N, C-alpha and C positions, 0 to 999 in steps of 0.2 A: 069328140069324146074318145075316139079310138086311140089317139096318141097317149092320153093319160092312162088308159087301161093297160096299154103295152108297158108303160113305165112301171106301173104297180106290179105287174107280173114279173118283170125283170128284177125288181128289188127283192121280191120274195125268194126268187131262185138264188140270188147272191147271198142272202142272209142264211138260207138253209145250208149252202155249201160252207160258209164260214163257221157256222155252228158245228157242222160235222167235223171239220178240220180241228177245231179246238177240243172237242170231245175225245178225239182219237189220240191227241198229244199228251193228255194228262196222265194216263197210266204209264206210258213210256217214260216220262220224266220221273215218276215215283220210283220205278224200278231202277233207273240209272242212279238216283240218289241213294238208294239202298245198297247198290253194288259198290258205290264209292265210299261207304261208311258214313253217310250223312246222319245227323242226329235224328233219331226216330221221333215219332209224334209223341205228344205228352201222354204219360201213363204207361209207356212201353218199358221193358227191362233192357238197360243198355248192355251191350257186349263188352267184355274186358278180356284182353289177351293175358293169359297166365302161364307160368312156367314153374316146374317143381324146384324146391330147395334141395340141393344136392350135398352129399357128404363126401369130402375128398381130403387127401393129405396135401397140405400146402407145400408145393415145391416150386421154387422160382430161382432163377439165376440172377445174381447181383454182380455188378462191377464195383469193386471196392479198391481203394488205394492201400498199399502196404509199403513197408520199408525193410530192407535187408540190413541186418546187424550182425556183427561178429558173434560167434558162439561164445567165445571168451575174450575179454578185453581188459588188459591191465597196464598200469603205468609203473615202471620199475624205478624205485627211489633208492638212494644210498642210505643204508641203515646207520652208518657211522660217518662222521665228518673226516674228509681226507681229500687227496688229489687223485684225479683219474690218471692211472699209470698206462692203461692200454684200453682200446676199444676194438672189439673183433667184428662188429656188425655196423651196418649203415641202413639207411632207408631202403626197404625192399628186400633185405636179407631174410632168407628162410632159416630158421633155427629149429633144433630138436630139443626136447625136454632134457634139461641138465647141461646144455651147452653154455660155455662161459661167454657172457656178453661184454663184461668190462671188469677190470681189476682196479682196486683203489689202494693207495699207500697212505698209511696213517702213522707217522713216527711216534706221536704221543701215545697212541694205543699200544704200540710195541714196548715202549718204555714202561707203561703201566703194567703190562703183563710180566715183564722181567722183574719189576719190583715186587709184584704179587708172588711170583715163584720164589724169590729170595725170602719173603716173609714165611712162606710155607716151610722152607728149609730151617729157618730160625725157630719156628714154632715146633718143628719136629725135634730139634736139638734140645729145646727146653723140655719137651715131653720125655725124652730119654733121660735127662737129668733128674726130673721129678720121679720117674720110675725107679731110678737108682736110689734116690733118697727114701722112697717108700719101702724099697726092699731092705735097706739098712735099718730103718726105723722098725719095720716089722720083725726083723731078726733080733734086734735089741730087746724089744718087748717080749718076744717069745722066750729068750734066755732068762730075762728077769722073772718072768712069770713062772718058769720052771724052777728057778732057784728059790722063789718065795714059798715054794712048797715046804722048804725046810725052815723052821721058825728061827728068826733072828739073823738069817743070811742076808736078806734084802729088806730094806725099809719099805713100808707101804707107800711112802711119798715118792720114792724113786720109781716104783712100778706105775704109779699114776702119771708121772711125768713122761715115762716111756710110751704109755698108752696115748697121751695127748699128742706127743710127737708123731706117732704113727697115724693118727687121725688127721693131723695137719698135712702130713705128706700125701695122704690119700686125697684130700681136698685139692692140693696143688696139682696132683695128677689129673683130676677132673677138669680143672681150669686149663691145663696144658692141652688136654684132648680137645676141648672146645675151641681153643685158639688155633689148633691145627685144622680143625674142620672149617672154621671161618676163613682161614687163609686159603685152603684148598678151594672153597666155593668161590672166593674172589678170583683166584687164578683161572678156574674153570669158566667163570663168566667172561673174563677178558679173552680167553681163548675162543669162546663161542662168538664173541664180538668180532674177533679177527676173521672168523669164517665169513662174515658179512662183507669182507673186503673183496670177495669174488661175487659178482652179480651173475646169476645163472638164470636160464629160461625155465619158467614153471611148467610150460607145455609146448607142444609143437605149434609153431605159428610164424607170422611174418612181422618184421619190424616196420611199422608204419610212420613212426616219428622218432627223431633223434635230437636231443637238446644239449648234449654234453660232448666234449672233445678232450683229447689228451691234455692234461695240465689243468683242467677245470676243477675248481673247488666245489665239492658236492657234499651233501649232508641231508639229514632229515627235513630241514626247512628249505632246501633248494628245489628248483623244478626237477621233474623226473629225468632220468638219463635217457630212457627210450620208452616208446609205447609199443606193446606187443599185442597182436590180435590173432585169434585162431580163425582162419578163413576156409579151411578144408570143409568145414560144416558151418552153415549160417543159420541165423534165426530170422524168420519172416514175421514181422510184427504186424498184426491186423487189428483194426478197431471195428468191432461188429456193432451195428446199431442196436439199440435196446429192443426194438420190435422184432429183431431176428435172432436174439440170443437163445431162444428156446430150441432152435435147430442146430446148435453147436454140437458136434460129435467128435470125441477124441478118436485119434487114429484115422480120421478121414483124410482123404487126399485133396489138395487144392492145386489148381493150375494157375500160372501167372506168366506175364511177359514183362520185359523191361525195355525202356526206350533204346538202350544201346544195341539190343538184338531184337528188332521188331518182328523178324521172320521166324523166331524160335519161341517155343513154349517150354516152360520149366514147371516143376512140380515140387511139392513139399508135403510133409505129414504133420497133422495137428497133434502136438504133444503136450502143450501147456495152455491152461485156461485160467484166467485171472480170478474168476468167480466173484468179481466185484465190478461195479460200474464206475467209470470216471465221471464225477459229478459235473465236470465242465463240458464234456462232450456227450454225455449220456450214452456211452458205448463201453463195451467190454473188450479188454485186451486178450487176444489169442495169438499164440506163437506156434509157428510150424517150423520143423527142422528141414533144411534144404541141403542136400549133398552137393558139395562144390569141390570135389577132389581135383577136377581139371582146372580150377581157378578161373573159370569163365566169369562168374559173378563176383562182385566186390561189395564190401560193407558200405552202406550209405546210399545204395541204388534204390530208386523208387520203383515199385512194382504195381501192376494193374492186375487184380485177381478176378477170376471167374468163380465167385463164391455161390454154392448151391445152398439155399436156405430151405430147411424142412421143418415142419411142425412135428413134435413128437407124437401127437394124437390127431386124428382126423378132425376137420372143422366143417362148418356149414358155409355154403357159397350160394350167392344169388347174382343175377346180372347187375352190373354197376348201375344201370338205369332204374333198377327196382328200389334203390335206397333214396328216401326222401329226407331232406334236411331243411328244417325251418328254424326260426329263431328260438323255438321252444323245445324241439325234440328232433330225433333222428329215428325214422321208422320205415317199415315196409308195409305194403298193403296186402294182407293175406285174404284170400277168398276161400270161404268154407261153406258148403251147402248153399251157395248163391248169396252169401252175406259178406259184407266187407268188414274187416277187422284190422285195426292199426296195431302193429307189434313193434315196440321200441327195441332198437338194436344198437350195437356199437360196431363201428367199422373196424375191420382188421386190415390185412395186407391184400393187395390186388394179385390176381393170377389170371393173366390173359384178359378176357372180357368179363370175368367174374370178380367178385370181391368177397372177402371173408367177412362174415357177420356173426355177432354173438348176441343172443337174446332168447326169448321164449318161443323158439321155433324147433321144428323137428324135420328130419329128412323126409322128403315127399310132400310137405306142405306146399300149396299152390300160392304164389304171390304174383301180383301184377307186374308184367314185364316193365312197364313204364309207370312207376309210382307217381302219384300226385295227391295233393291234399284235397282235390276236388271230389275224389271218391270218399265220401263221408262214411264214418263207422255205422254199421247196421243197415246200410242201404242195400237194396237188392240189385244184383247184376247177373249177367249171363256169362259164365266163365268159358272162354274159348282157348283151347290149348295152343300155345305158340309153336312156331317152327322149332323142331328139336335141335337145330344148329345153334340156337341162342345160348 
């Protein structure tokens, strides 16, 4: 019986040791689970990492495409039909305002002008003749009227005829005057048309196209003689997306680069704002003036801009992870006095790790850093301030 007793004692000792080991491990496992953020036991208040809503002015740098355009761009046509007599420019020629670009000869126009001037002379001769007739009729009427003062010297009928003759002469003078004016206007118009036989530059610029040569028949319905562009100053056309038009500021400076000179940076000043959106692209046209006196840049170049977008007023920002989007709503989880509240918001523009939101929030409100619809409204939580770097 001694062997059985020894076996019994050995079993009791082993059991006691095993129970002691298990009893000591349980508290350590509980503390480790708490340190690792494991779910607390039923009935405990869950911790939630929160961060304040901040108010800041949205400022972000965008990379936008742009296009350089000439400050002025015209196609010069012939106002009257004729033949090109001379061309003083070619592609690439630089001209000053008022310089002669081409001269045109129009024989028909010269003939019409000569004929009009002859009509002016004829009308003036008729005017002189009617003036003389009016003077004679007026003198006759004056003498007869003076003589009629003596009874029986002049018959009343003769005085009436003299008066009618004077009135007729006066009417013919008026017609002659109108004929002279009409003839002079016609001649002046033809002389003005002859001024169009000389094509001059309307501004300082560069000839970028030429479509006529000496001897070409040109006129209002023919292609333009040349295309003239002002390149000493350029327009930088920029399409600003609808979401960023609130930050457009006149007289602000923009910087850009072009593929032809990748190692250089250029700048321009915002001078014109369209004030209307293009319905096709949902963007607003903005133009910046670019100084190009050295001729480095050229119209038609594409530019890449560093556009700084700013909101005119401060906005509210939260971490991008705080915004929850479901099929029904977009919201953030606000924690106030230990209670959860869902606040509907609209997303704005991103700025770094933050995103702009619009809703019934105020600066300083605490929201869950990582929003989720598992945090139900009116549920109790323990707010834990998140790292200030978030």
